N, CA, C and O atoms as CSV, one atom per row, in Angstrom:
chain,resi,resn,atom,element,x,y,z
A,1,MET,N,N,-21.729,28.933,-118.418
A,1,MET,CA,C,-21.365,28.125,-117.578
A,1,MET,C,C,-21.481,28.833,-116.164
A,1,MET,O,O,-20.824,29.845,-115.922
A,2,GLU,N,N,-22.315,28.282,-115.267
A,2,GLU,CA,C,-22.511,28.909,-114.059
A,2,GLU,C,C,-21.926,27.839,-112.779
A,2,GLU,O,O,-22.286,26.662,-112.740
A,3,ALA,N,N,-21.184,28.311,-111.978
A,3,ALA,CA,C,-20.553,27.543,-110.826
A,3,ALA,C,C,-21.777,27.309,-109.767
A,3,ALA,O,O,-22.425,28.201,-109.218
A,4,VAL,N,N,-21.910,26.157,-109.641
A,4,VAL,CA,C,-23.194,25.731,-108.666
A,4,VAL,C,C,-22.549,25.475,-107.253
A,4,VAL,O,O,-23.136,25.848,-106.238
A,5,PHE,N,N,-21.478,24.910,-107.209
A,5,PHE,CA,C,-20.982,24.562,-105.900
A,5,PHE,C,C,-19.542,24.413,-105.702
A,5,PHE,O,O,-19.029,23.860,-106.675
A,6,SER,N,N,-18.750,24.699,-104.820
A,6,SER,CA,C,-17.446,24.464,-104.617
A,6,SER,C,C,-17.191,23.858,-103.571
A,6,SER,O,O,-18.045,23.818,-102.686
A,7,SER,N,N,-16.022,23.269,-103.421
A,7,SER,CA,C,-15.229,22.544,-102.109
A,7,SER,C,C,-13.848,22.536,-102.080
A,7,SER,O,O,-13.384,22.955,-103.141
A,8,LYS,N,N,-13.149,22.269,-101.395
A,8,LYS,CA,C,-11.836,22.582,-101.197
A,8,LYS,C,C,-11.021,22.317,-102.439
A,8,LYS,O,O,-10.168,23.107,-102.845
A,9,TYR,N,N,-11.290,21.276,-102.974
A,9,TYR,CA,C,-10.431,20.921,-104.233
A,9,TYR,C,C,-11.089,21.104,-105.394
A,9,TYR,O,O,-10.372,21.166,-106.392
A,10,TYR,N,N,-12.562,21.235,-105.585
A,10,TYR,CA,C,-13.175,20.846,-106.754
A,10,TYR,C,C,-14.370,22.076,-107.054
A,10,TYR,O,O,-14.737,22.796,-106.125
A,11,THR,N,N,-14.805,22.196,-108.132
A,11,THR,CA,C,-15.721,23.045,-108.414
A,11,THR,C,C,-16.745,22.518,-109.240
A,11,THR,O,O,-16.282,21.847,-110.163
A,12,PHE,N,N,-18.021,22.600,-109.218
A,12,PHE,CA,C,-18.988,22.018,-109.715
A,12,PHE,C,C,-19.805,23.290,-110.602
A,12,PHE,O,O,-20.187,24.359,-110.126
A,13,PHE,N,N,-19.940,22.831,-112.004
A,13,PHE,CA,C,-20.552,23.976,-112.865
A,13,PHE,C,C,-21.689,23.278,-113.594
A,13,PHE,O,O,-21.682,22.076,-113.858
A,14,GLN,N,N,-22.681,24.137,-113.903
A,14,GLN,CA,C,-23.739,23.642,-114.920
A,14,GLN,C,C,-23.703,24.544,-116.016
A,14,GLN,O,O,-23.366,25.719,-115.867
A,15,SER,N,N,-24.054,24.022,-117.184
A,15,SER,CA,C,-24.128,24.834,-118.458
A,15,SER,C,C,-25.662,24.701,-119.207
A,15,SER,O,O,-25.953,23.760,-119.946
A,16,ASP,N,N,-26.392,25.593,-118.941
A,16,ASP,CA,C,-27.836,25.521,-119.331
A,16,ASP,C,C,-27.899,25.354,-120.789
A,16,ASP,O,O,-28.611,24.516,-121.342
A,17,LYS,N,N,-27.096,26.217,-121.413
A,17,LYS,CA,C,-26.770,26.271,-122.905
A,17,LYS,C,C,-26.490,24.765,-123.608
A,17,LYS,O,O,-27.063,24.250,-124.568
A,18,GLU,N,N,-25.497,24.302,-122.849
A,18,GLU,CA,C,-25.035,23.014,-123.426
A,18,GLU,C,C,-25.748,21.787,-122.760
A,18,GLU,O,O,-25.572,20.668,-123.243
A,19,ARG,N,N,-26.536,21.966,-121.683
A,19,ARG,CA,C,-27.262,21.086,-121.151
A,19,ARG,C,C,-26.462,19.855,-120.582
A,19,ARG,O,O,-26.728,18.668,-120.775
A,20,CYS,N,N,-25.438,20.374,-119.850
A,20,CYS,CA,C,-24.399,19.373,-119.263
A,20,CYS,C,C,-23.864,19.891,-118.058
A,20,CYS,O,O,-24.261,20.995,-117.687
A,21,PHE,N,N,-22.958,19.224,-117.332
A,21,PHE,CA,C,-22.344,19.544,-116.162
A,21,PHE,C,C,-20.881,19.601,-116.277
A,21,PHE,O,O,-20.339,18.941,-117.164
A,22,TYR,N,N,-20.269,20.232,-115.572
A,22,TYR,CA,C,-18.640,20.299,-115.471
A,22,TYR,C,C,-18.180,20.129,-114.037
A,22,TYR,O,O,-18.625,20.830,-113.128
A,23,ILE,N,N,-17.316,19.219,-113.870
A,23,ILE,CA,C,-16.488,19.325,-112.531
A,23,ILE,C,C,-14.987,19.727,-112.827
A,23,ILE,O,O,-14.397,19.198,-113.768
A,24,ASP,N,N,-14.425,20.587,-112.085
A,24,ASP,CA,C,-13.175,20.906,-112.384
A,24,ASP,C,C,-12.436,20.160,-111.233
A,24,ASP,O,O,-12.627,20.408,-110.043
A,25,LEU,N,N,-11.693,19.352,-111.641
A,25,LEU,CA,C,-11.017,18.463,-110.743
A,25,LEU,C,C,-9.492,18.964,-110.364
A,25,LEU,O,O,-8.738,18.169,-109.802
A,26,GLY,N,N,-9.106,20.142,-110.645
A,26,GLY,CA,C,-8.155,20.757,-110.387
A,26,GLY,C,C,-7.070,20.650,-111.725
A,26,GLY,O,O,-6.826,21.709,-112.303
A,27,GLN,N,N,-6.541,19.630,-112.127
A,27,GLN,CA,C,-5.914,19.320,-113.439
A,27,GLN,C,C,-6.537,19.155,-114.672
A,27,GLN,O,O,-5.893,19.141,-115.721
A,28,LYS,N,N,-8.008,19.004,-114.607
A,28,LYS,CA,C,-8.611,18.454,-115.830
A,28,LYS,C,C,-10.249,18.835,-115.377
A,28,LYS,O,O,-10.715,18.569,-114.269
A,29,VAL,N,N,-10.830,19.359,-116.237
A,29,VAL,CA,C,-12.226,19.562,-116.224
A,29,VAL,C,C,-12.889,18.612,-116.965
A,29,VAL,O,O,-12.603,18.458,-118.152
A,30,VAL,N,N,-13.962,17.782,-116.278
A,30,VAL,CA,C,-14.735,16.613,-116.953
A,30,VAL,C,C,-16.087,17.078,-117.335
A,30,VAL,O,O,-16.732,17.651,-116.457
A,31,ARG,N,N,-16.645,16.919,-118.556
A,31,ARG,CA,C,-18.122,17.294,-118.898
A,31,ARG,C,C,-18.721,16.010,-118.709
A,31,ARG,O,O,-18.219,14.938,-119.045
A,32,LEU,N,N,-19.855,16.189,-118.137
A,32,LEU,CA,C,-20.798,15.232,-117.685
A,32,LEU,C,C,-22.468,15.460,-118.177
A,32,LEU,O,O,-23.012,16.555,-118.039
A,33,SER,N,N,-23.037,14.504,-118.646
A,33,SER,CA,C,-24.258,14.488,-118.811
A,33,SER,C,C,-25.039,14.180,-117.489
A,33,SER,O,O,-24.437,13.748,-116.506
A,34,PHE,N,N,-26.182,14.372,-117.481
A,34,PHE,CA,C,-27.067,13.989,-116.163
A,34,PHE,C,C,-27.005,12.653,-115.816
A,34,PHE,O,O,-26.880,12.355,-114.628
A,35,CYS,N,N,-27.074,11.792,-116.683
A,35,CYS,CA,C,-26.942,10.404,-116.517
A,35,CYS,C,C,-25.441,9.681,-115.978
A,35,CYS,O,O,-25.347,8.717,-115.217
A,36,GLN,N,N,-24.429,10.376,-116.551
A,36,GLN,CA,C,-23.114,10.434,-116.145
A,36,GLN,C,C,-22.942,10.865,-114.834
A,36,GLN,O,O,-22.233,10.164,-114.114
A,37,LEU,N,N,-23.500,11.988,-114.322
A,37,LEU,CA,C,-23.312,12.579,-113.146
A,37,LEU,C,C,-24.138,11.833,-112.159
A,37,LEU,O,O,-23.754,11.977,-110.998
A,38,LEU,N,N,-25.113,11.119,-112.321
A,38,LEU,CA,C,-25.904,9.940,-111.306
A,38,LEU,C,C,-24.817,8.950,-111.172
A,38,LEU,O,O,-24.450,8.566,-110.061
A,39,ALA,N,N,-24.226,8.474,-112.410
A,39,ALA,CA,C,-23.410,7.367,-112.136
A,39,ALA,C,C,-22.182,7.698,-111.493
A,39,ALA,O,O,-21.604,6.756,-110.951
A,40,LEU,N,N,-21.628,8.877,-111.428
A,40,LEU,CA,C,-20.684,9.453,-110.720
A,40,LEU,C,C,-20.918,9.385,-109.109
A,40,LEU,O,O,-20.098,8.857,-108.357
A,41,ARG,N,N,-22.046,9.938,-108.699
A,41,ARG,CA,C,-22.620,10.133,-107.697
A,41,ARG,C,C,-22.845,8.463,-106.887
A,41,ARG,O,O,-22.513,8.158,-105.742
A,42,GLN,N,N,-23.437,7.694,-107.812
A,42,GLN,CA,C,-23.445,6.354,-107.019
A,42,GLN,C,C,-22.138,5.647,-106.976
A,42,GLN,O,O,-22.080,4.731,-106.156
A,43,LYS,N,N,-20.989,5.901,-107.746
A,43,LYS,CA,C,-19.638,5.387,-107.609
A,43,LYS,C,C,-19.184,6.066,-106.357
A,43,LYS,O,O,-18.690,5.425,-105.429
A,44,VAL,N,N,-19.304,7.004,-106.336
A,44,VAL,CA,C,-18.385,7.840,-105.038
A,44,VAL,C,C,-19.267,7.517,-103.897
A,44,VAL,O,O,-18.625,7.238,-102.885
A,45,SER,N,N,-20.547,7.473,-103.764
A,45,SER,CA,C,-21.193,7.026,-102.475
A,45,SER,C,C,-20.902,5.743,-101.982
A,45,SER,O,O,-20.823,5.460,-100.787
A,46,ASN,N,N,-20.694,4.739,-103.211
A,46,ASN,CA,C,-20.182,3.411,-102.843
A,46,ASN,C,C,-18.870,3.292,-102.498
A,46,ASN,O,O,-18.466,2.133,-102.403
A,47,ILE,N,N,-18.021,4.247,-102.264
A,47,ILE,CA,C,-16.636,3.961,-101.888
A,47,ILE,C,C,-16.686,4.276,-100.210
A,47,ILE,O,O,-17.114,5.223,-99.550
A,48,ARG,N,N,-15.938,2.820,-99.825
A,48,ARG,CA,C,-16.191,3.013,-98.357
A,48,ARG,C,C,-14.848,3.615,-97.552
A,48,ARG,O,O,-13.803,2.971,-97.470
A,49,ILE,N,N,-15.007,4.757,-97.053
A,49,ILE,CA,C,-13.754,5.479,-96.524
A,49,ILE,C,C,-13.383,4.649,-95.405
A,49,ILE,O,O,-12.172,4.749,-95.212
A,50,GLU,N,N,-13.901,3.933,-94.658
A,50,GLU,CA,C,-13.456,3.141,-93.401
A,50,GLU,C,C,-12.343,2.135,-94.112
A,50,GLU,O,O,-11.342,1.826,-93.466
A,51,ASP,N,N,-12.510,1.717,-95.232
A,51,ASP,CA,C,-11.387,0.998,-95.853
A,51,ASP,C,C,-9.910,1.397,-95.917
A,51,ASP,O,O,-8.863,0.750,-95.901
A,52,HIS,N,N,-10.250,2.867,-96.007
A,52,HIS,CA,C,-8.728,3.548,-96.348
A,52,HIS,C,C,-7.928,3.612,-94.983
A,52,HIS,O,O,-6.785,4.068,-94.970
A,53,PHE,N,N,-8.532,3.158,-93.862
A,53,PHE,CA,C,-7.768,3.215,-92.621
A,53,PHE,C,C,-7.686,1.724,-92.129
A,53,PHE,O,O,-7.579,1.372,-90.954
A,54,ASP,N,N,-7.747,1.011,-93.099
A,54,ASP,CA,C,-7.560,-0.502,-92.618
A,54,ASP,C,C,-6.600,-1.213,-93.694
A,54,ASP,O,O,-7.023,-1.698,-94.743
A,55,ALA,N,N,-5.333,-1.212,-93.322
A,55,ALA,CA,C,-4.123,-1.713,-94.135
A,55,ALA,C,C,-4.165,-2.839,-94.976
A,55,ALA,O,O,-3.405,-3.015,-95.928
A,56,GLU,N,N,-5.254,-3.762,-94.538
A,56,GLU,CA,C,-5.461,-5.075,-95.147
A,56,GLU,C,C,-6.385,-4.585,-96.424
A,56,GLU,O,O,-6.044,-5.011,-97.527
A,57,LEU,N,N,-7.403,-3.814,-96.353
A,57,LEU,CA,C,-8.391,-3.419,-96.979
A,57,LEU,C,C,-8.170,-2.520,-98.211
A,57,LEU,O,O,-8.810,-2.652,-99.255
A,58,ASN,N,N,-7.165,-1.548,-97.995
A,58,ASN,CA,C,-6.750,-0.496,-98.718
A,58,ASN,C,C,-5.252,-0.102,-98.302
A,58,ASN,O,O,-5.029,0.860,-97.567
A,59,THR,N,N,-4.348,-0.835,-98.774
A,59,THR,CA,C,-2.871,-0.555,-98.283
A,59,THR,C,C,-2.340,0.808,-98.743
A,59,THR,O,O,-1.443,1.288,-98.051
A,60,HIS,N,N,-2.706,1.408,-99.666
A,60,HIS,CA,C,-2.030,2.619,-99.927
A,60,HIS,C,C,-3.127,3.991,-99.919
A,60,HIS,O,O,-2.714,5.043,-100.408
A,61,GLY,N,N,-4.171,3.943,-99.492
A,61,GLY,CA,C,-5.049,4.825,-99.212
A,61,GLY,C,C,-5.687,5.506,-100.351
A,61,GLY,O,O,-6.228,6.604,-100.219
A,62,PHE,N,N,-5.625,4.794,-101.596
A,62,PHE,CA,C,-5.940,5.579,-102.825
A,62,PHE,C,C,-7.329,4.962,-103.517
A,62,PHE,O,O,-7.673,3.801,-103.296
A,63,GLU,N,N,-7.899,5.636,-104.162
A,63,GLU,CA,C,-8.934,4.920,-104.860
A,63,GLU,C,C,-8.788,5.257,-106.494
A,63,GLU,O,O,-8.419,6.346,-106.934
A,64,ILE,N,N,-9.056,4.410,-107.082
A,64,ILE,CA,C,-9.013,4.398,-108.740
A,64,ILE,C,C,-10.402,4.589,-109.030
A,64,ILE,O,O,-11.221,3.768,-108.618
A,65,LEU,N,N,-10.882,5.967,-109.950
A,65,LEU,CA,C,-12.175,6.287,-110.151
A,65,LEU,C,C,-12.246,6.561,-111.769
A,65,LEU,O,O,-11.772,7.545,-112.336
A,66,ALA,N,N,-12.857,5.605,-112.305
A,66,ALA,CA,C,-13.051,5.680,-113.889
A,66,ALA,C,C,-14.346,6.363,-114.225
A,66,ALA,O,O,-15.348,5.948,-113.642
A,67,LEU,N,N,-14.477,7.393,-115.117
A,67,LEU,CA,C,-15.631,8.063,-115.226
A,67,LEU,C,C,-15.868,8.176,-116.692
A,67,LEU,O,O,-14.961,8.032,-117.512
A,68,CYS,N,N,-17.072,8.428,-116.999
A,68,CYS,CA,C,-17.836,8.380,-118.465
A,68,CYS,C,C,-17.301,7.035,-119.483
A,68,CYS,O,O,-16.626,7.122,-120.508
A,69,ASN,N,N,-17.733,6.043,-118.961
A,69,ASN,CA,C,-17.293,4.775,-119.747
A,69,ASN,C,C,-15.672,4.483,-119.774
A,69,ASN,O,O,-15.115,3.934,-120.725
A,70,LYS,N,N,-15.044,4.906,-118.660
A,70,LYS,CA,C,-13.713,4.818,-119.003
A,70,LYS,C,C,-12.725,5.925,-119.739
A,70,LYS,O,O,-11.557,5.704,-120.061
A,71,GLU,N,N,-13.262,6.849,-119.885
A,71,GLU,CA,C,-12.917,8.080,-120.673
A,71,GLU,C,C,-11.989,8.759,-119.988
A,71,GLU,O,O,-10.985,9.249,-120.505
A,72,HIS,N,N,-12.340,8.831,-118.561
A,72,HIS,CA,C,-11.602,9.525,-117.785
A,72,HIS,C,C,-11.017,8.505,-116.614
A,72,HIS,O,O,-11.690,7.527,-116.289
A,73,LEU,N,N,-9.695,8.783,-115.977
A,73,LEU,CA,C,-9.330,7.800,-114.940
A,73,LEU,C,C,-8.542,8.605,-113.740
A,73,LEU,O,O,-7.429,9.119,-113.846
A,74,PHE,N,N,-9.210,8.594,-112.815
A,74,PHE,CA,C,-8.566,9.432,-111.519
A,74,PHE,C,C,-7.959,8.785,-110.481
A,74,PHE,O,O,-8.677,7.901,-110.013
A,75,ILE,N,N,-6.800,8.917,-109.905
A,75,ILE,CA,C,-6.421,8.389,-108.756
A,75,ILE,C,C,-6.612,9.359,-107.503
A,75,ILE,O,O,-5.942,10.388,-107.419
A,76,LEU,N,N,-7.479,9.025,-106.602
A,76,LEU,CA,C,-7.726,10.061,-105.625
A,76,LEU,C,C,-7.280,9.530,-104.094
A,76,LEU,O,O,-7.558,8.378,-103.763
A,77,ASN,N,N,-6.699,10.275,-103.345
A,77,ASN,CA,C,-6.505,9.927,-101.832
A,77,ASN,C,C,-7.672,10.242,-101.019
A,77,ASN,O,O,-8.656,10.875,-101.403
A,78,THR,N,N,-7.497,9.795,-99.979
A,78,THR,CA,C,-8.686,9.903,-98.922
A,78,THR,C,C,-9.267,11.147,-98.871
A,78,THR,O,O,-10.490,11.251,-98.964
A,79,LEU,N,N,-8.513,12.160,-98.728
A,79,LEU,CA,C,-9.037,13.649,-98.509
A,79,LEU,C,C,-9.465,14.035,-99.737
A,79,LEU,O,O,-10.096,15.092,-99.733
A,80,GLU,N,N,-9.280,13.370,-101.049
A,80,GLU,CA,C,-9.799,13.828,-101.952
A,80,GLU,C,C,-11.333,13.234,-102.363
A,80,GLU,O,O,-12.270,13.868,-102.848
A,81,ILE,N,N,-11.271,11.913,-102.032
A,81,ILE,CA,C,-12.549,11.250,-101.932
A,81,ILE,C,C,-13.536,12.040,-101.007
A,81,ILE,O,O,-14.619,12.400,-101.468
A,82,LEU,N,N,-13.227,12.285,-99.862
A,82,LEU,CA,C,-14.046,12.965,-99.015
A,82,LEU,C,C,-14.698,14.359,-99.521
A,82,LEU,O,O,-15.815,14.826,-99.302
A,83,ASP,N,N,-13.732,14.803,-100.187
A,83,ASP,CA,C,-13.990,16.231,-100.860
A,83,ASP,C,C,-14.930,15.985,-102.082
A,83,ASP,O,O,-15.840,16.799,-102.240
A,84,LEU,N,N,-14.820,15.057,-102.873
A,84,LEU,CA,C,-15.694,14.538,-103.894
A,84,LEU,C,C,-16.895,14.299,-103.481
A,84,LEU,O,O,-17.837,14.729,-104.145
A,85,LYS,N,N,-17.120,13.563,-102.293
A,85,LYS,CA,C,-18.333,13.163,-101.629
A,85,LYS,C,C,-19.085,14.667,-101.270
A,85,LYS,O,O,-20.248,14.955,-101.553
A,86,GLU,N,N,-18.271,15.382,-100.695
A,86,GLU,CA,C,-18.802,16.820,-100.225
A,86,GLU,C,C,-19.398,17.489,-101.518
A,86,GLU,O,O,-20.578,17.805,-101.670
A,87,LEU,N,N,-18.376,17.648,-102.423
A,87,LEU,CA,C,-18.931,18.433,-103.631
A,87,LEU,C,C,-20.264,17.736,-104.043
A,87,LEU,O,O,-21.232,18.496,-104.060
A,88,LEU,N,N,-20.477,16.569,-104.345
A,88,LEU,CA,C,-21.744,15.945,-104.986
A,88,LEU,C,C,-22.975,16.181,-104.150
A,88,LEU,O,O,-24.057,16.473,-104.659
A,89,VAL,N,N,-22.785,16.048,-102.876
A,89,VAL,CA,C,-23.798,16.262,-101.838
A,89,VAL,C,C,-24.198,17.884,-101.793
A,89,VAL,O,O,-25.317,18.257,-101.440
A,90,GLY,N,N,-23.509,18.474,-102.054
A,90,GLY,CA,C,-23.647,19.955,-102.025
A,90,GLY,C,C,-24.340,20.358,-103.310
A,90,GLY,O,O,-25.323,21.096,-103.240
A,91,ALA,N,N,-23.888,19.918,-104.497
A,91,ALA,CA,C,-24.223,20.124,-105.720
A,91,ALA,C,C,-25.637,19.694,-105.771
A,91,ALA,O,O,-26.487,20.501,-106.147
A,92,PHE,N,N,-25.985,18.404,-105.399
A,92,PHE,CA,C,-27.308,17.923,-105.463
A,92,PHE,C,C,-28.238,18.833,-104.422
A,92,PHE,O,O,-29.390,19.103,-104.764
A,93,ALA,N,N,-27.788,19.238,-103.318
A,93,ALA,CA,C,-28.577,19.841,-102.560
A,93,ALA,C,C,-28.906,21.329,-103.160
A,93,ALA,O,O,-29.914,21.964,-102.849
A,94,MET,N,N,-28.019,21.733,-103.959
A,94,MET,CA,C,-28.386,23.087,-104.810
A,94,MET,C,C,-29.419,22.722,-105.730
A,94,MET,O,O,-30.463,23.374,-105.726
A,95,PHE,N,N,-29.249,21.689,-106.579
A,95,PHE,CA,C,-30.400,21.294,-107.278
A,95,PHE,C,C,-31.724,21.208,-106.811
A,95,PHE,O,O,-32.690,21.625,-107.450
A,96,GLU,N,N,-31.794,20.568,-105.490
A,96,GLU,CA,C,-33.143,20.666,-104.680
A,96,GLU,C,C,-33.735,21.993,-104.328
A,96,GLU,O,O,-34.929,22.269,-104.440
A,97,VAL,N,N,-32.872,22.724,-103.929
A,97,VAL,CA,C,-33.259,24.095,-103.584
A,97,VAL,C,C,-33.630,25.032,-104.761
A,97,VAL,O,O,-34.482,25.918,-104.690
A,98,SER,N,N,-32.844,24.710,-105.913
A,98,SER,CA,C,-33.507,25.442,-107.012
A,98,SER,C,C,-34.855,24.991,-107.628
A,98,SER,O,O,-35.624,25.667,-108.312
A,99,LEU,N,N,-34.979,23.630,-107.213
A,99,LEU,CA,C,-36.349,23.004,-107.782
A,99,LEU,C,C,-37.456,23.082,-106.699
A,99,LEU,O,O,-38.586,22.617,-106.846
A,100,SER,N,N,-37.099,23.586,-105.833
A,100,SER,CA,C,-38.203,23.708,-104.783
A,100,SER,C,C,-39.046,24.703,-105.059
A,100,SER,O,O,-38.538,25.733,-105.501
A,101,PRO,N,N,-40.559,24.652,-104.868
A,101,PRO,CA,C,-41.276,25.905,-105.201
A,101,PRO,C,C,-40.951,26.749,-104.095
A,101,PRO,O,O,-40.353,26.421,-103.070
A,102,VAL,N,N,-41.459,28.002,-104.443
A,102,VAL,CA,C,-41.555,29.176,-103.454
A,102,VAL,C,C,-42.771,29.210,-102.929
A,102,VAL,O,O,-43.773,29.242,-103.645
A,103,VAL,N,N,-42.823,29.206,-101.493
A,103,VAL,CA,C,-44.164,29.447,-100.783
A,103,VAL,C,C,-44.571,30.692,-100.475
A,103,VAL,O,O,-45.648,30.866,-99.906
């Protein structure tokens, strides 16, 4: 298992042997297939951070995130959501760098 990208709270790993990905969320490590990773990226990108600052739209400043067909359930605060967004952007950027042809 190889660390691909780290943020303040989380670390993203890739396992070539198992052909899957792992995200260390601090208290739990989640195993993801590529399709599950894409679904996670979509869910996280759809979270509107602006709503966290509007008491009528998000009273408590938390998001409930269900992963892998509700196998995993996380309650994340605003800073953790921002950090998870950063982690996924960084991980996918590293994928693009590794797939780019060398000129």
